[in-house]
N, C-alpha and C positions, 0 to 999 in steps of 0.2 A: 049249501052243498055238503053232503055227508059221505061222499064217495071215499073209500080207501081201497087201495089195490094197485093194479098195474095198468098203464095205458101205453100204447105204442104208436109212434109216428113213423111213417115210412116215406121215403123219397127215392126216386131213381135219378142218377146223375151220369150223363155221358161225358167222358173225358177224352178229348182229342190228343192231349199231350200230358204226360204225368209231370208233376212238379209245379203245376200252376196253382193248385189248391193246397194250402198247408194246414189250415186249422178249421175246426168245426166249433162254432161258438153257439151254445144253446141259449144264451141270454139269461134272464131271471128264471130260476127254477126253485120251487119249494117242494122238496122231496128228494128222492134218490134217483140219480140219472145213470143210465147205462147206454153205451154206444156200440153198435155192431156195424161193421162195414163188410159187405159181401158175406154175411152170415158168420163173421169172425168177431168175437167179443174183444173190444179194445179198451175196456175199462169201465169202472163204476166209481162214481163220486157221490159222497154223502153231503158235502158242504163246499163252500167256496165258489170260485169262478168255474163255470162248466165249459171249459175250453179243452178240446181234445185235439191232439196232433194226429191228423189222419192223412197227411200228404203222402207218406210212403206206403199207405195202406190201399190207395186207389190204384186201379189198373186202367190201361187204355181201353176205351170202349164203355160198355154199360157197367154201372156200379149201383149196388143197392145199399142205402143207408137207413138204418133203423135206430130210433131213439126210444128207449123205454124209460118211463117215469113211474116210480113206485111211491105211493103216498102211504103215510102211516095212519094209525088210528086217530091221530090228532084231529082230522076233519070230522070224523064221527063224534068224538068226544066234545068238540066245540059246539055241536048242536044240542048237547045235553045241558041246557041252561039251568035246570033245577037240580042238577047233581053237583054238589060242592066239590067232591073229589075230582070229577072230570074237569070242572072249571079251574081248579087249582093247577092242574097239570097242563092245561091248554091256554091259560091266560097269564100274561106277564104283567104283574102289577095292575090288574083290572083292565088291561088293554087287550082287545081281541087279537089273537094271532092270525096271520094271513092263512088263507086256505092253501093247502099243498096242491100244486099243479104246475103246469108250464104255461108261460104266456102264449096264447094262441094267435096273437097278432103277428108274431115273428117266431115260428117254431124253431128255426135255427138259421145260422148264417155261415156261409163258407167264405174263407179268405185265405 
C-alpha cells in the first residue's frame, strides 16, 4: 500500500441521555488522528493512545462523529525498495515499518 493522505470515517450516534458515553477510543492508529463531533473539531493527536474525551460534546438526539486519519509519505517511501535514502528513513534497523492507517476491524469504540 502506497497511499498517503487523508481518509475519513463517519458514524451517526443517537443519544437518549447525555453523560452515558464518556470517551472515544480509536484503538491502534498509525498516522495523525483528528476527531470532529457534530462538525466541531475536538483535537488532533500525532502519537500515543488515541482516546478522546467526547462525553460533554455529545447532545441528546442525533450526533455525527467523524474521525480523520492522515498518513505521511512513509507509506509511499516504504514501497521504494531500490531507493536507499527512502529505505533509510522508513526502516528501523532493517525492519519494515508498519503501514500508516487505522485498524478497520474496529474503527472506534465508545465507552
